[in-house]
C-alpha positions in Angstrom: 0.6 6.1 -11.4 -1.9 4.7 -8.8 -2.2 5.5 -5.2 -2.3 3.9 -1.9 -2.6 4.5 1.5 -5.4 5.1 4.0 -7.6 7.4 5.7 -9.2 7.3 9.1 -12.5 8.6 10.8 -15.0 8.3 13.6 -17.9 6.1 13.4 -21.4 7.4 15.4 -20.3 4.7 17.8 -17.2 6.9 18.5 -14.7 4.2 16.9 -11.9 5.4 15.2 -11.7 3.6 12.1 -8.6 3.0 9.5 -10.0 2.7 5.8 -7.8 1.5 3.1 -7.4 2.9 0.0 -6.7 0.7 -3.3 -5.6 -1.8 -1.0 -7.8 -4.9 -1.1 -8.1 -5.1 3.0 -10.9 -4.9 5.3 -11.3 -1.9 7.4 -9.2 -1.9 10.3 -10.8 -0.2 13.9 -8.0 1.5 16.1 -9.3 2.8 18.7 -12.0 3.5 20.5 -12.9 7.3 21.4 -13.5 7.2 25.9 -13.9 10.9 26.2 -13.8 14.2 25.1 -9.7 14.2 24.4 -8.8 10.6 25.3 -9.1 7.0 23.4 -8.4 3.5 24.1 -6.1 2.2 21.3 -6.5 -1.8 20.1 -2.4 -2.5 19.8 -2.8 -5.6 18.4 -5.0 -4.2 15.2 -1.8 -1.3 15.1 0.5 -3.5 14.9 -1.1 -5.8 12.1 -2.0 -2.1 9.9 1.5 -2.0 10.4 2.7 -5.5 8.8 -0.1 -4.7 6.3 1.9 -1.5 5.0 5.7 -3.4 5.6 4.4 -6.3 3.3 2.6 -3.6 0.8 5.0 -2.2 -1.8 4.5 1.3 -2.8 7.3 1.6 -4.9 5.4 2.4 -7.8 2.8 4.1 -6.3 1.9 7.6 -4.8 1.7 7.1 -0.7 -1.7 8.5 0.8 -2.3 8.5 4.2 -4.7 10.6 6.3 -3.8 11.3 9.6 -0.7 10.2 11.0 0.1 11.2 14.9 -1.1 10.1 18.2 -2.1 6.5 17.6 1.3 5.4 16.0 3.6 5.6 18.9 2.0 2.8 20.3 3.1 0.4 17.7 6.6 -0.2 16.3 5.2 -2.8 13.7 2.8 0.4 12.4 5.7 3.2 12.6 7.7 0.9 10.5 5.2 0.2 7.9 4.4 4.3 7.8 8.3 4.8 7.3 8.6 1.9 4.6 5.6 3.0 2.5 7.1 6.7 3.1 10.9 6.0 1.5 9.7 2.8 -0.4 6.8 5.5 -2.8 8.4 8.4 -5.4 5.4 10.2 -3.9 3.9 10.7 -0.8 -0.2 13.0 0.4 0.1 13.0 4.2 -1.6 14.9 7.3 -0.1 14.9 10.1 -1.6 15.7 13.3 0.5 18.9 15.1 1.6 16.8 18.6 5.1 16.7 20.6 5.3 13.0 19.3 8.6 11.1 18.9 7.3 9.6 15.7 6.0 12.6 14.3 9.3 14.4 14.8 10.9 11.6 13.1 8.6 11.5 9.9 9.1 15.6 9.7 12.9 15.4 9.7 13.0 13.0 6.8 14.8 14.2 4.2 12.9 15.6 0.6 9.5 16.7 2.3 7.6 19.3 2.5 5.9 20.6 5.1 2.5 23.0 4.8 1.2 24.1 8.1 -2.5 24.8 6.8 -3.5 26.5 10.2 -1.8 29.7 8.7 -3.2 29.6 5.2 -6.6 31.0 4.5 -8.7 29.8 1.7 -7.9 31.5 -1.0 -3.8 30.5 -0.1 -5.5 26.9 0.4 -6.5 26.5 -2.8 -3.6 28.1 -4.6 -1.5 25.9 -2.6 -3.7 23.0 -3.6 -2.9 23.9 -7.3 0.9 23.8 -6.8 0.7 20.7 -5.1 -1.1 19.3 -8.1 1.2 20.9 -10.4 4.0 19.1 -8.3 2.5 15.5 -9.0 1.5 16.1 -12.8 5.2 17.0 -13.4 6.6 14.1 -11.0 4.4 11.9 -13.2 5.9 12.8 -15.9 8.7 12.3 -15.6 8.0 8.5 -14.4 
């Protein structure tokens, strides 16, 4: 079973980039950082990301996403794409930003979701958790 999804990172120019993982699309500039705690989202690009996710089948894939949080609230298309990916994929691994955002509440309320708050773990517990999650993935993949 392969994995597909996305990761995000900031460039030296303070652009927030979404890089696709195992999907043949160009990276997307999602937003521009405008201050220490602020950024300007590019709404049409968020919608484009959502359209790609809505058109991508995750039925036999592991969906990976780093990170889901603040910007998704500005794009219904992106929200729908993420929900479709989560519900289509037999297994998902995501990082979720902490925050009081409606979309995050919608995700965390989904059935069969296991959440780990890594802020509550020391380094040894994080390593043990990694091994546990990898074991869950291996078990799941053997069933397929």
